[in-house]
N, CA and C atoms as an extended XYZ file, in Angstrom:
147
Properties=species:S:1:pos:R:3:atomname:S:1:resname:S:1:resid:I:1 pbc="F F F"
N       120.037      141.196       88.124 N   MET     1
C       120.760      139.885       87.327 CA  MET     1
C       119.326      139.425       86.934 C   MET     1
N       117.974      138.942       87.694 N   MET     2
C       117.298      137.830       87.865 CA  MET     2
C       116.223      138.175       86.878 C   MET     2
N       116.415      139.395       86.249 N   LYS     3
C       115.156      140.071       85.860 CA  LYS     3
C       115.570      139.526       84.552 C   LYS     3
N       117.052      139.685       84.991 N   GLU     4
C       117.630      139.954       82.447 CA  GLU     4
C       117.976      138.303       82.090 C   GLU     4
N       117.753      136.872       82.891 N   HIS     5
C       117.788      135.849       82.708 CA  HIS     5
C       115.936      135.521       82.236 C   HIS     5
N       115.175      136.684       82.771 N   SER     6
C       113.545      136.083       83.161 CA  SER     6
C       113.233      135.425       83.265 C   SER     6
N       113.475      135.413       84.603 N   ILE     7
C       113.619      134.490       85.709 CA  ILE     7
C       111.812      135.379       87.029 C   ILE     7
N       111.599      134.340       86.538 N   ASP     8
C       110.241      135.614       86.580 CA  ASP     8
C       109.384      135.422       88.586 C   ASP     8
N       109.093      136.400       89.093 N   GLU     9
C       109.320      137.085       90.180 CA  GLU     9
C       109.017      136.085       91.834 C   GLU     9
N       108.326      135.575       91.112 N   THR    10
C       108.427      134.015       93.306 CA  THR    10
C       108.871      133.707       93.225 C   THR    10
N       110.089      132.694       91.915 N   THR    11
C       111.549      131.852       91.713 CA  THR    11
C       112.043      132.819       92.135 C   THR    11
N       112.804      134.307       92.279 N   ILE    12
C       113.462      134.922       92.689 CA  ILE    12
C       112.834      134.618       94.350 C   ILE    12
N       111.676      134.943       94.175 N   LYS    13
C       111.470      135.162       96.099 CA  LYS    13
C       111.494      134.241       96.512 C   LYS    13
N       111.453      132.916       96.311 N   LYS    14
C       111.937      131.901       97.275 CA  LYS    14
C       113.857      132.121       96.990 C   LYS    14
N       114.480      131.970       95.670 N   ILE    15
C       115.330      131.879       96.380 CA  ILE    15
C       116.828      132.803       97.220 C   ILE    15
N       115.420      133.691       96.671 N   VAL    16
C       116.620      135.380       97.762 CA  VAL    16
C       115.638      134.820       98.838 C   VAL    16
N       114.408      133.948       99.499 N   GLY    17
C       113.734      133.410      100.707 CA  GLY    17
C       113.122      134.721      101.156 C   GLY    17
N       112.824      135.590      100.735 N   HIS    18
C       111.210      136.015      101.089 CA  HIS    18
C       110.041      136.077      100.582 C   HIS    18
N       109.845      134.980      102.015 N   SER    19
C       108.698      134.381      101.630 CA  SER    19
C       108.021      135.539      102.194 C   SER    19
N       107.899      136.393      103.139 N   GLY    20
C       107.449      137.517      103.057 CA  GLY    20
C       106.728      138.623      102.621 C   GLY    20
N       107.602      138.587      101.487 N   ALA    21
C       107.055      139.633      100.722 CA  ALA    21
C       106.116      138.720       99.369 C   ALA    21
N       105.960      137.492       99.503 N   MET    22
C       104.990      137.092       98.821 CA  MET    22
C       103.224      136.576       98.459 C   MET    22
N       102.421      137.141       98.730 N   THR    23
C       101.349      137.638       98.320 CA  THR    23
C       100.822      135.141       98.370 C   THR    23
N        99.602      136.168       98.832 N   LEU    24
C        98.998      135.034       99.518 CA  LEU    24
C        98.551      133.971       98.057 C   LEU    24
N        98.475      133.634       96.930 N   THR    25
C        98.423      133.243       95.878 CA  THR    25
C        99.749      132.683       96.090 C   THR    25
N       100.180      133.458       95.270 N   GLU    26
C       101.938      133.011       95.886 CA  GLU    26
C       102.362      131.609       97.012 C   GLU    26
N       101.703      131.748       98.349 N   ARG    27
C       102.054      131.142       98.756 CA  ARG    27
C       101.063      129.727       99.252 C   ARG    27
N       100.082      130.499       98.727 N   VAL    28
C        98.832      128.975       98.607 CA  VAL    28
C        99.021      127.630       97.459 C   VAL    28
N        99.328      128.978       96.133 N   TYR    29
C        98.716      127.486       94.993 CA  TYR    29
C        99.702      127.527       94.257 C   TYR    29
N       101.503      128.507       94.455 N   THR    30
C       102.096      127.930       93.393 CA  THR    30
C       103.433      126.932       94.808 C   THR    30
N       103.230      125.949       93.477 N   HIS    31
C       104.495      124.702       94.681 CA  HIS    31
C       105.521      124.913       93.178 C   HIS    31
N       106.621      125.450       93.520 N   LEU    32
C       108.127      125.282       93.035 CA  LEU    32
C       108.638      124.333       93.160 C   LEU    32
N       108.430      124.199       91.494 N   ASP    33
C       109.446      122.233       91.620 CA  ASP    33
C       110.913      122.810       92.205 C   ASP    33
N       111.583      121.884       92.614 N   VAL    34
C       112.738      121.697       93.242 CA  VAL    34
C       113.405      122.390       91.565 C   VAL    34
N       112.974      121.335       90.246 N   GLN    35
C       114.464      122.116       89.441 CA  GLN    35
C       114.255      122.947       88.794 C   GLN    35
N       113.148      124.169       88.957 N   VAL    36
C       112.879      125.181       89.055 CA  VAL    36
C       114.069      125.888       89.536 C   VAL    36
N       114.034      126.022       90.068 N   LEU    37
C       115.266      126.791       91.670 CA  LEU    37
C       116.374      127.040       91.388 C   LEU    37
N       116.470      125.551       90.740 N   ILE    38
C       117.900      124.448       90.717 CA  ILE    38
C       118.180      125.335       88.929 C   ILE    38
N       117.548      125.596       87.768 N   ASP    39
C       117.514      126.177       86.616 CA  ASP    39
C       117.780      127.103       86.835 C   ASP    39
N       116.866      128.497       87.299 N   ALA    40
C       116.981      130.067       87.656 CA  ALA    40
C       118.581      129.640       87.706 C   ALA    40
N       118.468      129.462       89.179 N   ILE    41
C       120.437      129.635       89.586 CA  ILE    41
C       121.088      129.404       88.998 C   ILE    41
N       120.914      128.120       87.929 N   ASN    42
C       122.932      128.212       87.278 CA  ASN    42
C       122.113      128.977       86.269 C   ASN    42
N       120.999      129.167       85.717 N   LYS    43
C       120.959      130.628       84.766 CA  LYS    43
C       122.510      131.530       84.785 C   LYS    43
N       122.086      132.359       86.284 N   ILE    44
C       122.144      133.343       87.299 CA  ILE    44
C       124.272      133.096       87.095 C   ILE    44
N       124.213      132.343       88.038 N   VAL    45
C       126.177      131.084       87.909 CA  VAL    45
C       126.725      131.115       86.801 C   VAL    45
N       126.232      130.488       85.380 N   GLY    46
C       126.511      130.074       84.080 CA  GLY    46
C       126.932      131.490       83.640 C   GLY    46
N       126.559      133.132       84.449 N   ASP    47
C       127.318      134.859       83.609 CA  ASP    47
C       128.134      134.155       84.375 C   ASP    47
N       128.251      134.145       85.676 N   ILE    48
C       129.371      134.984       86.468 CA  ILE    48
C       130.868      134.149       85.729 C   ILE    48
N       132.122      135.081       86.161 N   PRO    49
C       132.989      134.744       85.123 CA  PRO    49
C       133.618      133.988       86.558 C   PRO    49
């Protein structure tokens, strides 16, 4: 469902808590803003009837 909304893989991993599956680059150099995570979740929740 997240892919259908064009949510990038790093954001998906962060939302579902799969930090172990994140690459070294994602863990060290990628700092996601909380608003990015909120927006991604709102895209998904908006589709739930």
